[in-house]
N, C-alpha and C positions, 0 to 999 in steps of 0.2 A: 737593404743593399748596403748603404753607408754607414748603420751600426753596426753592421758586423765588419767595415774595412776598418774606422774609427777601433771596436775594443781589437782589433789586431796591430795596428799601431801604436793604442795604449800597452800592451805588451811588452812590444816592439821599438820605441821610439825614434825618428829618422829626422833626417833633414835634406830640404829639398830648395835644392837653386831655381832665382829666377831671375831672367837672365834680361828684366827689364823694372828694375828695384824703382823708379822717381813715378812709374805708372800709378795713379789716383787705384786702379782696382788692382792690381797687384799690391798698394799697399792695404788698402781695405781687405781683400781676403787675407793676405800677413797677420794683419790686426785680430781678425776672427776666428787664423788660424793658433796666434800662442793665447788668445784665450783658454783652447783647450788642452793645450799642454802637453800633446801628443804627436807633434809635428811644427817643427822648428826653422820657420825662412832664413834663408840664405839671401840675400838681397845685394845684387852686385849692382856696382856704381857708386862715386862719391859719397862719402859719409855725409857731409855736412848737404850735399844736395839732397840725397836721399829721406835727413832727418828735416830738412826744409819743408819738401813736398807733403809728408807724413801731417805736420806740422799744420801747415794752410787748409790742407785738404781734413783736417780733423780727428788722426787715427794714430792710437797705440799703437804704438811697434815696440817698445820697449822688450828686451830679449830677442829679437831678431838678430842676426848676424847680418853685419852689413862687409863685403870683401870688394875694394875699388883694385881695379887692376891697375892704375897708377901706380897705387903705392901697395903692391902685393907683398910682403916680406918674404916672398918663395918662389919671387917672380922667374930668378936663372933656373931654379929646379924644374920653373914648370916649363920653363922655353927650350932647355934642353931634351925634358922630355918629349915634348912634343918635337922637335928636329929629328929624334931619335925617331917617333912614331909615322913619322912623314920622311921617313927619310929617300931622298933621291925625289923627292916630289916638292917640298918646301925648303926651301932654304932657310937661315937662321933670320935674316930678314924679313922674310916672310913671316917665319912662326911671331917675332914681337909684334909685328902690324898687327896680323890677327889677334892674339890676345891681349889690345888691346879694346879687341868689340867684346861686348855683352856674351854673345852664342858660344865663343871660342872659348873664354875665358871662362863662363859657367860651367861648358863641357867637360875641361880642363879641372875643374874642381870636386867633379863625379870621376873622373878619370886617374884621379890621385888618391882619392878617398876622402878628402873633406866634405861631402854629402853624398847620399845616396841616392838622391834621383834629380833631374830638373824638366822641367814646366819652362816652356818659350812660346814665343809667338805674339801674345798680347800688339806687338809691334813689327816682329819679323814676320818675313815671309816664311811656308813652312819648308821650303826650300832651305832657308839658312836655317832653320832648324835643324830639318833630319842631314843636312851635307856635313855641320861638323861631328854629330851624332855620328856616321857611318864611319869617316876616317878616323875616331878617336875612339871612341867606343867599339866600334865598329860590330859584326855581327858576332851570336854565340856559336860555340862550337855547336855543329850541328844542321846550322842555316847557314842558306847562300842569299836570302833576299832580308829585305827589309818590308812585313807590310801593316797593315793598318785593319782596324776592328774598332765598329762603335756599338756600345751596351746602347739597350732600348730599356725605360722601365717606366710600367702605367699601375697607376692602383686597380685591383681588383675585385671583383663582387664579394672576395673570400676576405677579404680582406691583406693579405697579402700581396705582396707586386710582383707583376707579369715582368722579369730580364730575359729580352734574348740578348741575342750576338749576333751582328753581320759585318761581311768580309767580302773581298777588301774594297770601301769605299772610297781609299782616299788616295793611294800609292801607287797600286800597279794597273797602267793600263789596260794592256791584255795581256792576264799572263797565260803561260803555258801549261799543261797537264801534271810538268813537276810542283810548277810553283803552287797551282792550286793547290797540290797534297802537300806542301807547304804550308801555305796558307791555311788550308783548314786546318790542321796539327796544333799549329800555333793561337791559334783562336777555340779551340779546343782547351788550350791552360789556360789563355783567359778567360774565358768562360765558368771553368771551374775556381777562378780567381773570385771571382761574380756570387759565386753560389749558384752555379747552372750546372745542371749534369747533360753533360752536352751531349744533344742528339740532333747529330749533323748531316742537314738536307742540301747537296748538289743540285741549286735551281737550273731550270734550261724553258724551253717550251712545249718542251715533250719530256712525257712521265713516262718511262721504260719503255722507248722504244716507241714512243705512239706519232712523232715526228721526225723527219728528219732533214738532217743537213751537219756540217762542219762544227757547228758550235753546238749541236747533239756529242756527237761523236767524245768530244773535248771533254764534257762534263762527264759522260758515261766513262771513258777513259780514265780520268781522276779520279772520281769516286772507284772507281775497281783499285788501282793504286793506291787511295789512302786507305781501304778496307786491309790490304796487303799486310801496308805499312804501320799499321796502329788496329788487330782484333780485336784489340779490347772494346773498342769503343764504339757505341753506335752510327751507324752511318750507311744512307744511303743515297739512291738520286741515279739515272737523274730525273729531279721529281719539279712538276709546274709547282708555282706558290701553292697555291689551293690545294693540290694534294699532301702538300709539303704539312700543309696546319688544320685542314678541316678534317675529321674522322670517316666524315659523310661522304668527301668527296673520295678519300684514299680507301673507304672501304669499297668504291666502285671501280676507282683506276690501277689499284694495288694491294689489295687484299694481302697478299702474306707480306707486306714490310710491317718492320717494327721499329720505322721511322717516321714514314707516311703517315700523317696525323696527329704528329702528335712534336715535331721538328721546331726546336729553338735556338739554333745553329744555322747560321744558313751563310752559304757558299755562295756568290755570285759569279757569273761567267767573268763577268769583266768589268771596271772602272764604272761603266754609262749608268749601266744594269743596280751595281751597288750604290753610287752616288745616289741616282733615282728612288732608287727601291727605300732608302731608309729616310730618305727627306718625305716619303708619302707618308709612310709610318708615323715618323714625327709629325706632320701636319693633318695629317687626314685620321690617325690611329689614335690622337693623343696621347703617345711617347714621347717620355723626355729623352733626347740623345745625348752621350757623354760617348765623346769621342773626335778626333781619332786618338784611340791608343795607339801606339806604334810597338810592334811583337817585331821579336828575332834579334833584338840588341841586346849584347853583353849587362848593360845596365836601363832602367825603365827613364825614358829619355820622351816628353810628348810637349805636343802642336796645338796651342791655341787658336780659336778664330781672333783675326785683330777686331771683329766685329763684338767681340764675346763681353758679357758682365763679371762685375767682382763676384758674383754666386756663382757663374759658369768656373772662374778660377778657382774659388776654393774647395769645389766640387772634384775638380781636375785635380789638384794640389791631393787631395785624398786617394781619388783612384791610382795616379800614379805613384804615389807611396808606396801604397798598398801593396803595388806589383813588386816591390821588393825582396828575394826572396829570403 
């Protein structure tokens, strides 16, 4: 999976903003990225402090760009751009104050074309990464919501990685039918980026009417709407998880389905199911989980876990930059 993305970036090198430029994990990942020459880190912070932190930690960040909100030559242009974007919602004073923060400053670097993508959250909360993205980058045409997807990877007996997509596991708490449709279509696009030919299962505790209830109806209706919106995609539901992944179970429960038994892209009814589901796969199924990958924005912006390590930063940087069109 990563070779595919790295080759894509080698063909079209990108720049990625790290909003926490002095964090040792960010610096270690940046040093590794710089040795690959396909992705340039843009570190937000005071240059002296960033360089000092790198030297103390023993990381060579020569070649990285360091951008300081306190001494940014285009700050007046950035302030006026943000004032225009947040007209009626932020005063000029509010904009200046927010642009001293790494999350807002970094997001504006992407908005104004100084970088292609952003990765934050090593010390910021998810909300502090997503909020400026929604306010500044905004959702892309046709998207009404931002959603999230996890990519799960596990080596298989054939030598090729087994790669799955799961959504929404981190953002939308109780998505509506129409939101589930948008989540499914965005997740299909994300899946393709990682080499998955999406076979999409709308998951439930029911398979094709075997169970009853509002949640079953929601998934069945959302599935039908998704089929109508994207007839070229392989979509089915509602399906129980065993019917979605086991050919034997699928043959018994829904033999006519072209997705059941072979699903690789899973749409959960709510965040409870999604978050529990991907973590079961990660912890008991020995999958590596990458994400949450934010979907529906005008530019790739992703959030790290505050408990992340440098390898996770490195991997998520490649994933985030690999999503640039």
